[in-house]
LUMDREN-916498 format. One record per atom (N, C-alpha, C): residue number from 1; atom name; x, y, z. Coordinates in nm, 2 decimals. Atoms other than C-alpha are relative to their C-alpha. Layout:
# residues N
- NUM,CA,X,Y,Z
...
This chain:
# residues 205
- 1,N,-0.07,0.07,0.10
- 1,CA,4.54,7.72,2.28
- 1,C,0.15,0.01,0.02
- 2,N,-0.15,0.01,-0.01
- 2,CA,4.90,7.60,2.29
- 2,C,0.05,-0.06,-0.12
- 3,N,-0.06,0.06,0.12
- 3,CA,5.11,7.54,1.99
- 3,C,0.15,-0.04,0.03
- 4,N,-0.13,0.05,-0.03
- 4,CA,5.43,7.34,1.98
- 4,C,0.11,0.09,-0.05
- 5,N,-0.09,-0.10,0.05
- 5,CA,5.60,7.61,1.78
- 5,C,-0.07,0.11,-0.07
- 6,N,0.07,-0.12,0.06
- 6,CA,5.50,7.96,1.67
- 6,C,0.02,0.00,-0.15
- 7,N,-0.03,0.00,0.14
- 7,CA,5.66,7.90,1.33
- 7,C,0.03,-0.14,-0.04
- 8,N,-0.02,0.14,0.06
- 8,CA,5.65,7.58,1.12
- 8,C,0.05,0.02,-0.14
- 9,N,-0.06,-0.01,0.13
- 9,CA,5.88,7.57,0.82
- 9,C,-0.06,-0.09,-0.10
- 10,N,0.06,0.09,0.10
- 10,CA,5.78,7.41,0.49
- 10,C,0.06,-0.14,0.01
- 11,N,-0.04,0.14,-0.02
- 11,CA,5.79,7.04,0.52
- 11,C,0.00,-0.05,0.14
- 12,N,0.00,0.04,-0.15
- 12,CA,5.78,7.04,0.90
- 12,C,-0.14,-0.03,0.05
- 13,N,0.12,0.03,-0.06
- 13,CA,5.51,6.92,1.12
- 13,C,-0.01,0.07,0.14
- 14,N,0.02,-0.07,-0.13
- 14,CA,5.36,7.12,1.41
- 14,C,-0.11,-0.06,0.08
- 15,N,0.11,0.05,-0.09
- 15,CA,5.13,7.05,1.70
- 15,C,-0.08,0.12,0.05
- 16,N,0.08,-0.10,-0.05
- 16,CA,4.84,7.25,1.83
- 16,C,-0.10,-0.06,0.10
- 17,N,0.09,0.05,-0.10
- 17,CA,4.65,7.18,2.16
- 17,C,-0.10,0.10,0.03
- 18,N,0.11,-0.09,-0.02
- 18,CA,4.31,7.34,2.20
- 18,C,-0.08,-0.04,0.13
- 19,N,0.09,0.02,-0.12
- 19,CA,4.13,7.38,2.54
- 19,C,-0.11,0.09,0.00
- 20,N,0.12,-0.08,0.00
- 20,CA,3.78,7.51,2.57
- 20,C,-0.07,-0.01,0.14
- 21,N,0.08,0.00,-0.13
- 21,CA,3.56,7.60,2.87
- 21,C,-0.15,0.00,-0.04
- 22,N,0.14,0.01,0.03
- 22,CA,3.20,7.50,2.85
- 22,C,-0.08,0.01,0.13
- 23,N,0.08,-0.02,-0.11
- 23,CA,2.94,7.63,3.09
- 23,C,-0.12,-0.10,0.00
- 24,N,0.12,0.09,-0.01
- 24,CA,2.63,7.44,3.21
- 24,C,-0.10,0.03,-0.11
- 25,N,0.09,-0.02,0.10
- 25,CA,2.39,7.38,2.93
- 25,C,0.06,0.00,-0.14
- 26,N,-0.07,-0.01,0.13
- 26,CA,2.65,7.39,2.65
- 26,C,0.05,-0.13,-0.05
- 27,N,-0.04,0.13,0.04
- 27,CA,2.69,7.02,2.61
- 27,C,-0.05,-0.03,-0.14
- 28,N,0.04,0.04,0.13
- 28,CA,2.66,6.85,2.27
- 28,C,0.11,0.02,-0.10
- 29,N,-0.10,-0.01,0.11
- 29,CA,2.84,6.86,1.93
- 29,C,0.03,0.15,-0.02
- 30,N,-0.05,-0.13,0.03
- 30,CA,3.05,7.17,1.86
- 30,C,0.10,0.00,-0.12
- 31,N,-0.10,-0.01,0.11
- 31,CA,3.25,7.29,1.56
- 31,C,0.08,0.13,0.02
- 32,N,-0.08,-0.12,-0.02
- 32,CA,3.54,7.53,1.61
- 32,C,0.08,0.03,-0.12
- 33,N,-0.08,-0.04,0.11
- 33,CA,3.72,7.73,1.34
- 33,C,0.12,0.07,0.04
- 34,N,-0.13,-0.05,-0.04
- 34,CA,4.09,7.80,1.38
- 34,C,0.06,0.05,-0.13
- 35,N,-0.06,-0.06,0.12
- 35,CA,4.26,8.03,1.13
- 35,C,0.16,0.01,0.02
- 36,N,-0.15,0.00,-0.01
- 36,CA,4.64,7.97,1.07
- 36,C,0.05,0.08,-0.11
- 37,N,-0.06,-0.09,0.10
- 37,CA,4.84,8.24,0.90
- 37,C,0.12,-0.07,-0.06
- 38,N,-0.11,0.06,0.07
- 38,CA,5.10,8.15,0.65
- 38,C,0.08,0.11,-0.08
- 39,N,-0.08,-0.09,0.08
- 39,CA,5.38,8.33,0.46
- 39,C,-0.01,-0.04,-0.15
- 40,N,0.02,0.04,0.14
- 40,CA,5.28,8.14,0.14
- 40,C,-0.08,0.10,-0.07
- 41,N,0.07,-0.10,0.07
- 41,CA,5.18,8.41,-0.11
- 41,C,-0.13,-0.05,-0.06
- 42,N,0.11,0.05,0.07
- 42,CA,4.93,8.18,-0.27
- 42,C,-0.11,-0.04,0.10
- 43,N,0.10,0.03,-0.10
- 43,CA,4.75,8.09,0.06
- 43,C,0.04,0.06,0.13
- 44,N,-0.04,-0.07,-0.12
- 44,CA,4.79,8.34,0.34
- 44,C,-0.06,-0.05,0.12
- 45,N,0.07,0.05,-0.12
- 45,CA,4.55,8.17,0.57
- 45,C,-0.07,-0.14,-0.03
- 46,N,0.06,0.13,0.01
- 46,CA,4.43,7.81,0.63
- 46,C,-0.10,-0.02,0.11
- 47,N,0.11,0.03,-0.10
- 47,CA,4.11,7.71,0.81
- 47,C,0.01,-0.14,0.05
- 48,N,0.00,0.13,-0.07
- 48,CA,4.13,7.43,1.06
- 48,C,-0.13,-0.02,0.07
- 49,N,0.13,0.03,-0.07
- 49,CA,3.80,7.27,1.18
- 49,C,0.02,-0.10,0.11
- 50,N,-0.01,0.09,-0.12
- 50,CA,3.79,7.11,1.52
- 50,C,-0.14,-0.04,0.04
- 51,N,0.13,0.04,-0.05
- 51,CA,3.48,6.90,1.60
- 51,C,0.02,-0.07,0.13
- 52,N,-0.01,0.06,-0.14
- 52,CA,3.41,6.80,1.96
- 52,C,-0.15,-0.02,0.05
- 53,N,0.13,0.03,-0.06
- 53,CA,3.12,6.64,2.14
- 53,C,0.02,0.02,0.15
- 54,N,-0.02,-0.04,-0.14
- 54,CA,3.10,6.81,2.48
- 54,C,-0.11,-0.07,0.09
- 55,N,0.09,0.06,-0.10
- 55,CA,2.95,6.62,2.78
- 55,C,0.02,0.06,0.13
- 56,N,-0.01,-0.06,-0.13
- 56,CA,2.87,6.74,3.13
- 56,C,0.09,-0.08,0.09
- 57,N,-0.08,0.07,-0.10
- 57,CA,3.09,6.65,3.42
- 57,C,-0.07,-0.11,0.06
- 58,N,0.08,0.10,-0.07
- 58,CA,2.81,6.45,3.58
- 58,C,-0.01,-0.12,-0.10
- 59,N,0.01,0.11,0.09
- 59,CA,2.76,6.25,3.26
- 59,C,0.14,-0.08,-0.01
- 60,N,-0.14,0.06,0.01
- 60,CA,3.14,6.19,3.23
- 60,C,0.03,-0.08,0.12
- 61,N,-0.03,0.07,-0.13
- 61,CA,3.16,6.08,3.60
- 61,C,-0.08,-0.13,0.00
- 62,N,0.08,0.12,0.00
- 62,CA,2.88,5.83,3.55
- 62,C,0.06,-0.10,-0.10
- 63,N,-0.07,0.09,0.10
- 63,CA,3.06,5.69,3.24
- 63,C,0.13,-0.06,0.05
- 64,N,-0.14,0.03,-0.05
- 64,CA,3.40,5.68,3.41
- 64,C,0.01,0.02,0.15
- 65,N,0.01,-0.02,-0.15
- 65,CA,3.33,5.64,3.79
- 65,C,0.14,0.00,0.07
- 66,N,-0.13,0.01,-0.06
- 66,CA,3.70,5.56,3.86
- 66,C,0.10,0.11,-0.05
- 67,N,-0.09,-0.10,0.06
- 67,CA,3.84,5.86,3.66
- 67,C,0.02,0.11,0.10
- 68,N,-0.04,-0.11,-0.08
- 68,CA,4.02,6.14,3.84
- 68,C,-0.05,0.13,-0.06
- 69,N,0.03,-0.13,0.05
- 69,CA,3.89,6.50,3.81
- 69,C,0.03,0.10,0.10
- 70,N,-0.03,-0.12,-0.09
- 70,CA,3.97,6.84,3.96
- 70,C,-0.13,0.04,0.06
- 71,N,0.12,-0.05,-0.07
- 71,CA,3.73,6.99,4.21
- 71,C,-0.06,0.12,-0.08
- 72,N,0.07,-0.11,0.07
- 72,CA,3.48,7.24,4.06
- 72,C,0.03,0.14,0.07
- 73,N,-0.02,-0.13,-0.07
- 73,CA,3.57,7.50,4.33
- 73,C,0.11,-0.03,0.11
- 74,N,-0.10,0.01,-0.10
- 74,CA,3.87,7.56,4.56
- 74,C,0.01,0.14,0.07
- 75,N,0.00,-0.12,-0.09
- 75,CA,3.87,7.82,4.85
- 75,C,-0.11,0.10,-0.05
- 76,N,0.12,-0.08,0.05
- 76,CA,3.53,7.95,4.71
- 76,C,0.03,0.07,-0.13
- 77,N,-0.03,-0.05,0.14
- 77,CA,3.69,8.02,4.37
- 77,C,-0.04,-0.10,-0.10
- 78,N,0.04,0.10,0.10
- 78,CA,3.53,7.85,4.07
- 78,C,0.11,-0.03,-0.10
- 79,N,-0.10,0.05,0.10
- 79,CA,3.73,7.65,3.82
- 79,C,-0.03,0.08,-0.13
- 80,N,0.02,-0.08,0.12
- 80,CA,3.78,7.89,3.52
- 80,C,0.07,-0.06,-0.12
- 81,N,-0.07,0.06,0.11
- 81,CA,4.02,7.68,3.31
- 81,C,0.05,-0.13,0.04
- 82,N,-0.04,0.14,-0.04
- 82,CA,4.10,7.31,3.30
- 82,C,0.07,-0.06,-0.13
- 83,N,-0.07,0.06,0.11
- 83,CA,4.35,7.12,3.09
- 83,C,0.04,-0.14,0.05
- 84,N,-0.04,0.14,-0.03
- 84,CA,4.42,6.74,3.08
- 84,C,0.08,-0.05,-0.11
- 85,N,-0.08,0.06,0.11
- 85,CA,4.69,6.56,2.90
- 85,C,0.13,0.07,-0.03
- 86,N,-0.13,-0.05,0.05
- 86,CA,4.99,6.69,2.70
- 86,C,0.03,0.15,0.05
- 87,N,-0.02,-0.13,-0.05
- 87,CA,4.94,7.06,2.80
- 87,C,0.05,0.00,0.14
- 88,N,-0.04,0.00,-0.14
- 88,CA,4.95,6.99,3.17
- 88,C,0.13,-0.08,0.02
- 89,N,-0.12,0.07,-0.02
- 89,CA,5.23,6.74,3.13
- 89,C,0.13,0.08,-0.02
- 90,N,-0.11,-0.09,0.03
- 90,CA,5.45,7.01,2.99
- 90,C,0.05,0.07,0.13
- 91,N,-0.03,-0.07,-0.13
- 91,CA,5.43,7.20,3.33
- 91,C,0.05,-0.10,0.10
- 92,N,-0.04,0.10,-0.10
- 92,CA,5.47,6.87,3.53
- 92,C,0.15,-0.03,-0.02
- 93,N,-0.14,0.04,0.02
- 93,CA,5.80,6.79,3.36
- 93,C,0.10,0.10,0.04
- 94,N,-0.09,-0.10,-0.05
- 94,CA,5.94,7.12,3.46
- 94,C,0.04,-0.02,0.15
- 95,N,-0.02,0.02,-0.14
- 95,CA,5.91,7.01,3.82
- 95,C,0.06,-0.14,0.02
- 96,N,-0.05,0.14,-0.02
- 96,CA,5.98,6.63,3.79
- 96,C,0.11,-0.04,-0.09
- 97,N,-0.11,0.03,0.09
- 97,CA,6.22,6.64,3.50
- 97,C,-0.06,-0.08,-0.12
- 98,N,0.04,0.07,0.12
- 98,CA,6.19,6.47,3.16
- 98,C,-0.03,-0.15,0.02
- 99,N,0.01,0.14,-0.03
- 99,CA,6.21,6.12,3.31
- 99,C,-0.11,-0.03,0.11
- 100,N,0.10,0.01,-0.11
- 100,CA,5.90,6.17,3.53
- 100,C,-0.09,-0.12,-0.01
- 101,N,0.09,0.12,0.02
- 101,CA,5.72,5.86,3.39
- 101,C,-0.15,0.04,0.03
- 102,N,0.13,-0.05,-0.02
- 102,CA,5.40,6.06,3.38
- 102,C,-0.11,-0.07,-0.08
- 103,N,0.11,0.07,0.07
- 103,CA,5.08,5.87,3.30
- 103,C,-0.10,0.10,-0.05
- 104,N,0.09,-0.11,0.04
- 104,CA,4.86,6.18,3.29
- 104,C,0.03,0.12,0.09
- 105,N,-0.01,-0.12,-0.08
- 105,CA,4.84,6.53,3.42
- 105,C,-0.12,0.09,-0.02
- 106,N,0.12,-0.09,0.00
- 106,CA,4.57,6.79,3.51
- 106,C,0.04,0.14,0.05
- 107,N,-0.03,-0.13,-0.03
- 107,CA,4.59,7.16,3.52
- 107,C,-0.13,0.08,0.02
- 108,N,0.12,-0.07,-0.02
- 108,CA,4.33,7.39,3.67
- 108,C,0.03,0.14,0.05
- 109,N,-0.02,-0.14,-0.05
- 109,CA,4.30,7.77,3.73
- 109,C,-0.14,0.04,0.06
- 110,N,0.12,-0.05,-0.07
- 110,CA,4.05,7.90,3.99
- 110,C,0.02,0.15,0.02
- 111,N,-0.01,-0.15,-0.01
- 111,CA,3.97,8.27,4.00
- 111,C,-0.13,0.06,0.03
- 112,N,0.12,-0.08,-0.03
- 112,CA,3.72,8.52,4.15
- 112,C,0.05,0.12,0.07
- 113,N,-0.03,-0.13,-0.07
- 113,CA,3.75,8.88,4.26
- 113,C,0.15,0.02,0.01
- 114,N,-0.14,-0.02,0.01
- 114,CA,4.11,8.90,4.16
- 114,C,0.09,-0.10,0.08
- 115,N,-0.07,0.10,-0.07
- 115,CA,4.20,8.60,4.38
- 115,C,0.02,-0.12,-0.09
- 116,N,-0.03,0.11,0.09
- 116,CA,4.36,8.31,4.21
- 116,C,0.07,-0.12,0.07
- 117,N,-0.07,0.12,-0.04
- 117,CA,4.47,7.95,4.27
- 117,C,0.02,-0.09,-0.12
- 118,N,-0.03,0.09,0.11
- 118,CA,4.65,7.73,4.02
- 118,C,0.03,-0.13,0.05
- 119,N,-0.02,0.14,-0.05
- 119,CA,4.65,7.35,4.07
- 119,C,0.05,-0.08,-0.11
- 120,N,-0.06,0.09,0.10
- 120,CA,4.87,7.10,3.89
- 120,C,0.01,-0.14,0.07
- 121,N,-0.01,0.14,-0.05
- 121,CA,4.84,6.72,3.94
- 121,C,0.06,-0.09,-0.10
- 122,N,-0.06,0.11,0.09
- 122,CA,5.06,6.45,3.79
- 122,C,-0.04,-0.13,0.05
- 123,N,0.05,0.13,-0.03
- 123,CA,4.94,6.10,3.77
- 123,C,0.10,-0.11,-0.05
- 124,N,-0.10,0.10,0.04
- 124,CA,5.17,5.80,3.77
- 124,C,-0.06,-0.14,0.01
- 125,N,0.06,0.14,0.00
- 125,CA,5.13,5.42,3.73
- 125,C,-0.04,-0.06,0.13
- 126,N,0.04,0.05,-0.13
- 126,CA,5.13,5.35,4.10
- 126,C,0.06,0.10,0.10
- 127,N,-0.05,-0.09,-0.11
- 127,CA,5.20,5.51,4.44
- 127,C,0.15,-0.01,0.02
- 128,N,-0.14,0.02,-0.02
- 128,CA,5.55,5.37,4.46
- 128,C,0.08,0.09,-0.09
- 129,N,-0.07,-0.08,0.10
- 129,CA,5.66,5.54,4.14
- 129,C,-0.02,0.15,0.04
- 130,N,0.03,-0.13,-0.03
- 130,CA,5.49,5.86,4.25
- 130,C,0.09,0.05,0.12
- 131,N,-0.08,-0.03,-0.12
- 131,CA,5.67,5.85,4.59
- 131,C,0.15,0.01,-0.03
- 132,N,-0.14,0.00,0.04
- 132,CA,6.01,5.78,4.43
- 132,C,0.03,0.14,-0.07
- 133,N,-0.02,-0.12,0.07
- 133,CA,5.97,6.08,4.20
- 133,C,-0.01,0.12,0.09
- 134,N,0.02,-0.11,-0.10
- 134,CA,5.84,6.30,4.48
- 134,C,0.12,0.02,0.09
- 135,N,-0.12,0.00,-0.08
- 135,CA,6.13,6.21,4.70
- 135,C,0.12,0.06,-0.07
- 136,N,-0.11,-0.05,0.08
- 136,CA,6.38,6.29,4.42
- 136,C,-0.02,0.15,-0.02
- 137,N,0.03,-0.15,0.02
- 137,CA,6.20,6.63,4.37
- 137,C,0.04,0.07,0.13
- 138,N,-0.03,-0.06,-0.13
- 138,CA,6.23,6.71,4.74
- 138,C,0.15,0.01,0.02
- 139,N,-0.14,0.00,-0.02
- 139,CA,6.60,6.62,4.74
- 139,C,0.06,0.11,-0.09
- 140,N,-0.05,-0.10,0.10
- 140,CA,6.66,6.84,4.43
- 140,C,-0.03,0.14,0.06
- 141,N,0.03,-0.13,-0.06
- 141,CA,6.48,7.14,4.60
- 141,C,0.09,0.03,0.11
- 142,N,-0.08,-0.02,-0.12
- 142,CA,6.69,7.09,4.91
- 142,C,0.14,0.04,-0.03
- 143,N,-0.13,-0.04,0.04
- 143,CA,7.01,7.15,4.71
- 143,C,0.01,0.14,-0.06
- 144,N,0.00,-0.13,0.06
- 144,CA,6.90,7.48,4.58
- 144,C,0.06,0.11,0.10
- 145,N,-0.05,-0.10,-0.09
- 145,CA,7.08,7.79,4.72
- 145,C,-0.11,0.07,0.08
- 146,N,0.10,-0.06,-0.09
- 146,CA,6.89,7.92,5.02
- 146,C,-0.12,-0.08,0.03
- 147,N,0.11,0.09,-0.02
- 147,CA,6.67,7.62,5.04
- 147,C,-0.05,0.00,0.14
- 148,N,0.04,0.00,-0.14
- 148,CA,6.67,7.62,5.42
- 148,C,-0.09,0.12,0.04
- 149,N,0.08,-0.12,-0.03
- 149,CA,6.52,7.96,5.42
- 149,C,-0.14,0.00,-0.06
- 150,N,0.13,-0.01,0.06
- 150,CA,6.23,7.90,5.18
- 150,C,-0.07,-0.13,-0.02
- 151,N,0.06,0.13,0.01
- 151,CA,6.16,7.53,5.21
- 151,C,-0.05,-0.05,0.14
- 152,N,0.05,0.04,-0.13
- 152,CA,5.94,7.40,5.49
- 152,C,-0.10,-0.11,-0.01
- 153,N,0.10,0.11,-0.01
- 153,CA,5.72,7.10,5.59
- 153,C,-0.11,0.04,0.09
- 154,N,0.12,-0.03,-0.08
- 154,CA,5.37,7.14,5.72
- 154,C,-0.08,-0.13,0.03
- 155,N,0.09,0.11,-0.03
- 155,CA,5.11,6.91,5.87
- 155,C,-0.15,0.05,-0.03
- 156,N,0.14,-0.03,0.03
- 156,CA,4.76,6.92,5.71
- 156,C,-0.09,-0.12,0.02
- 157,N,0.09,0.12,-0.03
- 157,CA,4.51,6.68,5.86
- 157,C,0.08,-0.13,0.02
- 158,N,-0.08,0.12,-0.02
- 158,CA,4.79,6.45,5.96
- 158,C,0.08,-0.05,-0.11
- 159,N,-0.08,0.04,0.12
- 159,CA,4.95,6.44,5.62
- 159,C,0.11,0.11,-0.03
- 160,N,-0.11,-0.10,0.02
- 160,CA,5.28,6.61,5.52
- 160,C,-0.03,0.08,-0.13
- 161,N,0.01,-0.09,0.12
- 161,CA,5.26,6.91,5.28
- 161,C,0.13,0.08,0.01
- 162,N,-0.12,-0.08,0.00
- 162,CA,5.57,7.09,5.17
- 162,C,-0.03,0.14,-0.07
- 163,N,0.02,-0.13,0.06
- 163,CA,5.60,7.46,5.08
- 163,C,0.14,0.06,-0.03
- 164,N,-0.13,-0.07,0.05
- 164,CA,5.87,7.65,4.89
- 164,C,-0.04,0.14,-0.04
- 165,N,0.02,-0.14,0.03
- 165,CA,5.90,8.02,4.83
- 165,C,0.10,0.06,-0.10
- 166,N,-0.09,-0.07,0.09
- 166,CA,6.04,8.20,4.53
- 166,C,-0.06,0.14,0.00
- 167,N,0.07,-0.13,0.00
- 167,CA,5.85,8.51,4.42
- 167,C,-0.12,0.00,0.09
- 168,N,0.11,0.02,-0.10
- 168,CA,5.56,8.37,4.62
- 168,C,0.00,-0.15,0.04
- 169,N,0.00,0.13,-0.05
- 169,CA,5.49,8.06,4.82
- 169,C,-0.09,-0.10,-0.07
- 170,N,0.09,0.10,0.06
- 170,CA,5.36,7.74,4.66
- 170,C,0.02,-0.13,0.08
- 171,N,0.01,0.11,-0.09
- 171,CA,5.27,7.40,4.81
- 171,C,0.00,-0.13,-0.09
- 172,N,0.00,0.13,0.08
- 172,CA,5.31,7.03,4.70
- 172,C,-0.01,-0.11,0.10
- 173,N,0.01,0.12,-0.08
- 173,CA,5.23,6.69,4.84
- 173,C,-0.03,-0.12,-0.09
- 174,N,0.03,0.12,0.07
- 174,CA,5.19,6.33,4.73
- 174,C,-0.13,-0.06,0.06
- 175,N,0.12,0.07,-0.04
- 175,CA,4.85,6.15,4.74
- 175,C,-0.02,-0.12,-0.09
- 176,N,0.01,0.12,0.08
- 176,CA,4.86,5.79,4.63
- 176,C,0.09,0.00,-0.12
- 177,N,-0.08,0.00,0.12
- 177,CA,4.98,5.77,4.27
- 177,C,0.00,0.13,-0.07
- 178,N,0.00,-0.13,0.06
- 178,CA,4.95,6.14,4.22
- 178,C,0.09,0.10,0.09
- 179,N,-0.07,-0.11,-0.07
- 179,CA,5.16,6.45,4.31
- 179,C,-0.07,0.13,-0.04
- 180,N,0.08,-0.12,0.02
- 180,CA,4.98,6.78,4.36
- 180,C,0.09,0.12,0.03
- 181,N,-0.06,-0.13,-0.02
- 181,CA,5.11,7.14,4.33
- 181,C,-0.11,0.10,0.01
- 182,N,0.09,-0.11,-0.01
- 182,CA,4.92,7.44,4.44
- 182,C,0.08,0.14,0.00
- 183,N,-0.06,-0.13,0.01
- 183,CA,5.01,7.80,4.35
- 183,C,-0.11,0.10,0.04
- 184,N,0.11,-0.08,-0.04
- 184,CA,4.76,8.01,4.56
- 184,C,0.04,0.14,0.04
- 185,N,-0.02,-0.14,-0.06
- 185,CA,4.73,8.38,4.65
- 185,C,0.01,-0.03,0.15
- 186,N,-0.03,0.02,-0.14
- 186,CA,4.85,8.41,5.01
- 186,C,-0.13,0.01,0.09
- 187,N,0.12,-0.02,-0.08
- 187,CA,4.50,8.51,5.13
- 187,C,-0.08,-0.13,0.01
- 188,N,0.07,0.12,0.00
- 188,CA,4.36,8.17,5.04
- 188,C,0.09,-0.13,0.00
- 189,N,-0.10,0.11,0.01
- 189,CA,4.67,7.95,5.07
- 189,C,-0.04,-0.12,0.09
- 190,N,0.03,0.11,-0.10
- 190,CA,4.58,7.75,5.38
- 190,C,-0.13,-0.07,-0.04
- 191,N,0.13,0.05,0.04
- 191,CA,4.22,7.70,5.27
- 191,C,0.01,-0.09,-0.12
- 192,N,-0.01,0.07,0.13
- 192,CA,4.31,7.59,4.92
- 192,C,0.08,-0.13,0.02
- 193,N,-0.08,0.12,-0.03
- 193,CA,4.57,7.34,5.05
- 193,C,-0.09,-0.11,0.07
- 194,N,0.09,0.09,-0.08
- 194,CA,4.32,7.19,5.30
- 194,C,-0.11,-0.06,-0.09
- 195,N,0.11,0.05,0.09
- 195,CA,4.04,7.16,5.04
- 195,C,0.05,-0.09,-0.11
- 196,N,-0.05,0.08,0.10
- 196,CA,4.26,7.01,4.78
- 196,C,0.05,-0.14,0.06
- 197,N,-0.04,0.13,-0.07
- 197,CA,4.40,6.75,5.03
- 197,C,-0.12,-0.08,0.02
- 198,N,0.13,0.07,-0.02
- 198,CA,4.04,6.66,5.12
- 198,C,-0.05,-0.06,-0.13
- 199,N,0.05,0.05,0.12
- 199,CA,3.95,6.63,4.76
- 199,C,0.07,-0.13,-0.05
- 200,N,-0.09,0.11,0.04
- 200,CA,4.24,6.39,4.69
- 200,C,-0.04,-0.12,0.09
- 201,N,0.03,0.11,-0.09
- 201,CA,4.14,6.18,4.99
- 201,C,-0.14,-0.06,-0.03
- 202,N,0.14,0.05,0.04
- 202,CA,3.77,6.16,4.88
- 202,C,0.01,-0.08,-0.13
- 203,N,-0.02,0.07,0.13
- 203,CA,3.88,6.06,4.53
- 203,C,0.06,-0.14,0.02
- 204,N,-0.07,0.13,-0.04
- 204,CA,4.11,5.79,4.67
- 204,C,0.04,-0.08,-0.12
- 205,N,-0.04,0.07,0.12
- 205,CA,4.23,5.70,4.33
- 205,C,0.16,-0.01,-0.01
């Protein structure tokens, strides 16, 4: 759960985004109860009810065959958390800037046996806009102090993939109208990049 602000003053409006993980067999209608604490002495707690009708990935793919989705597994690590929309867009804007013209965004966390991979995908109206934003991002990275030491270009299956290193190395590339970032543990870095690149090519959206 992500809230727009931890504190909402009287008369103000706040936002709350809720993400849930449903395992196989948990499809169907659900009702979630969220308890919001207040400083109001007459009403210390407010109950929010969130109703959702959960469908399986396969059902969703049949209904929307042209829709993009994250892979269920990367580098033998299962998808543990997935977020689509405003939550993911918040992270994308940190990389592309507030004028990123983002159509949608996808965030996934893969994890198993203490190994982790985080994937972030931004979706734009067309490949040209994605390319313009991606080129601007590369130029911005190149101006950072020490960029020559921690910024490099790789070839993965004949396609360019870029890598930068801060506290750890992360990777990014453009695929059609999307830009992809991967933040993997070093032990699964190459495999996760290759598999995500292949997934994007298969999707072809």
